[in-house]
N, C-alpha and C positions, 0 to 999 in steps of 0.2 A: 402353679403346681397342684393346688388343692382341687381346682376344677378338672385338670387333666387326670388326676388320680381317680376322681369320681367317674369321669367318662369311661375310663379304661375298665371299670368294674361292671359297666353295663353289658348285658348280653347282646344287645343290638343298638346301634346308633344309625340314624338316617339323616342325611343332610341334603337340602335342596339348595343348589348354588349356581350362580351365573358363571363362575370361573374357578379354577383351582386356587387354593390358598393354604396357608400353613395349618389352619384348623382341621383340615382333612387328615393330617398326620396323627391326630389325637382322637381315638375312636374306641368303640367297644370291642367285645370279642368277635363280633361280626359287624361289618359296616356296609351300608348301602349309600352310594353317592348318586344323587339324581340331578343331572344338569338341567337347567331351565332357561327360558327366555329372559333376557334383561329388559329393563324398561325402554331401552333404546331400540329394541327389536320390534318389527311388525308382529302383531298377535292376531292373526286372521282366524276367525271362527264364523262359519256360515257366510263367508264372503265379505265380512265386515271386520275392519281393524278395530279391535277392542281398546277401550281406554280404562286405565286404572286411576284411582283417586289417591292423591298424596297430600300430606300436610307439610308446609314449609316451616322455617324457624319462627315466622311471625304469626303462626296460628291460622294461616290461610289454607283452605282446602281447594285444590284445583286438579284439573284433569291432566293426565300424562299419557301420550300416545307415541309409540315407537315408529320410526320410519326406515330402519335398517333391515335389509334382508337377513333372516336368521342363517346361521352357519349350517343348519341342518333342517330338513323338512320334518324331522322326527322330534324336534324339541317342543316341549310343552311349557305353558306358563305356570308360574307358582300357584295361582288360584286353581287351575285345572288339576294340577298334581294333588293338591290338598283335597279337592272334591273327590277325585278318584280313589284316593287312599281312604277317605271317610266312607265312601260307598262300599269299598272292599272289606273294611274292618267292621263297620256297624250294620250294614245291610238294612233290613227292615226294622232294626231296633231304634233307628234314628227317625225323628219326625221332620228333619230338615231336608229340603229339596236340593240335595247336592247336585243331582244331574241337571236341574234347571239352572243352578248357579254356574255350572261349567259351560252351558250353552250360550249365555250372554251375561256379562258382568253387571248390567243394569239391574238384574234380579237380586244381586248381592246388595246393591245400594238401596233397593226398595226395602229389604229386610233391616238394613241399618237405619233407614229413615223411620221405620216402625218401632225401633228399639231405643234410639238415642235422641234426646232433645237437641234442637239446634240443626237437625239435618232434614228439616221439612223441604219437600220439593227438591230432593237431593239431585236427581238425575238432570234436571234442568239447570239448577244453580251451579253444579260442578262444571258444566260446559260453558258457562259464561266466561268471557275474557277476564283473567285475573282471579277467578274463583270467588270464594266467599269466606268471611271470617267465622271461626268457631266461636260459640258463646264464651264470653269472658266477663264474669260478674264484676271483677275489679275494674275493668275498663269503663264500665258504665256506672261505677260507684255503688254497686249492689253487693253489700257485705253480709253474709249469713252469720252474723254474730249476735250476742245478747242485746247489744245496743244499736245494731244496724250500722256501725261504723268500723273502720279498719282499726284493729287493735294490734299493738306492737309488744313483743316480748323483750325483756332485758336479759341479756346473756353475759355472765361474767367472763372476762378474759382469763384463762388459766395462767397461773404464774409458772413460767418455765425457765429454769436455770440451766444455762449451757456452759459446758467446759470451754476452755480457750480454743480447742480444736474442733468444736461442734458447731453445726449449722442447722437451721430449720429448712427442710425441703418441702415444696409443694409440687404436686404433679399437675400438669396442664396438657391441653391438646393444641395442635397446630391448626393453621388455616386449612391445610389439605387433609383434614381428618374429620370423621364423623364417629363419635364415641370411640371405639377401639378399631374401627376400620380406617386404614391409612391409604389415601388415594395418591399421595405424592410426598416428596421429601422436602418441599419448600414451605416456609412459614412467612408469608408476607406481613403478617401482624408484627413480627419481631425482626424481620430482615435476615432470616437464616435460610440459606439455600443448600439444597442437596445433602442434608444431614439431619439426623434425629437424635443420635447419641451425643447430646450436648448437656452441659449444666450451666445455667445462667448464674453468674456470681457478680457481686459488687466489686468494682475495681480495687477498692481499699482492702477488701477481704482477700482478694487474689494476691496482692502485694504482701500483705501481712503474713500470709501462709508460705511465702517464698515461692510462689507459683507465678506463671505468666499466662496471658491470654493465648489460647491455642494449645496449652499443655494437655496431655492425655492422662486422665486420673481414674482411679477406682473409687467407688462410693460404698460406704459401709453403714450399717445400722446394727445396734447392739441391744435392742429392746428385750428385756427379760433375760439378758445374758446370752442370747442367741445371736451368732454372727450371720448377717445377711449382706451379700455383696453384689454389686452391679459393676461389671468390668468395662474399661475402655470408654470413658466419656470425655469429650472435648470441652475444655473450659471456654466459655464465651463471656467476655466482660459486658455487663449489662446494667442499665439504670434500675437497680433493685435495691431495697433497703439492706443495710449491713446485717450480716449474719443470716440473711435469707437467701435461698437458692430456689431455682425452678428447673424441673426436668419434664420431659414428655412421658405420658403413659401410653401404652403399657410397658415401655422399656424399663421403667423403674418400679413396676408393681412388686418386684421381688423384694424391695426394701420396705414395703409397707407391712407391718406386723399384723397377722391375721386376728390377733386378740386385742388389738388397739382400735376401739370403735367409739363413735360419738355416743353421748349419753342417751339421747332420745331416739335418733334415727337408727342407731346400731350400724351405721355405715363405716367402712374403714376410714381412719384418720389420714387420708391421702394428702391433705393440705397442711399437715403438721407432723412431719417425720423428722426425727433427729438423726442427722448423718455426720459422718466424718469423711473428709476428702483427702486422699493420699495419692501422690504421684506414683506412677508405675515404677517398679523396681527394674 
């Protein structure tokens, strides 16, 4: 709600998207929606199907080339849209060769190679089968510390006293999810199919609360005396420690207090939210 409120205060919001989604419903006083090619689409420029560079979860950079015919001949790629916007807005005030970048993406990678360590010979290496690893100092045992070794911090576990009807909730993501982008409703990690509005609970906690596996419940948080509620979640009995629960984000972001943050990182305490679980009336 805080992000949505801030976006609505903007005079103009511009979104570059491969398909319609709910984020398009939250915008500024004026909104421009620019459809673009997806990575699975052919991106033909000058008779050549362009490649983009992507990084996977293992820190490997590799090439991605689309092979599907775009739904429209008028669709542009995200890099070309950004380059044209930059040219239109900055004009001669920019020393960056935006027009050259839009003509062939190899030019973008040349500039990356000149800027970031570990990307030497970028255009050749990215085209190799399997790609190449990004530099990772820890992987090769190179630690930039005072003694050249890996140093560990000790963090005290905060003492948290729960009432009899309170639980600790952590937010998690499913297998079919990347950050807050949800690609499907299945979570093969945990055996959950076609559903996301679930709360994973220890079977003993379920029984002690007078509830059963499959019940529909509402979730509440009362941090600083403010009631926050997430409606209609299905209980799933799961092998999780007693008094601990898990839910998917962003479905339960509403329960995370905006003023409850980690001491050093100042990130929301999404892994330690005190909640109450109540059956629907």
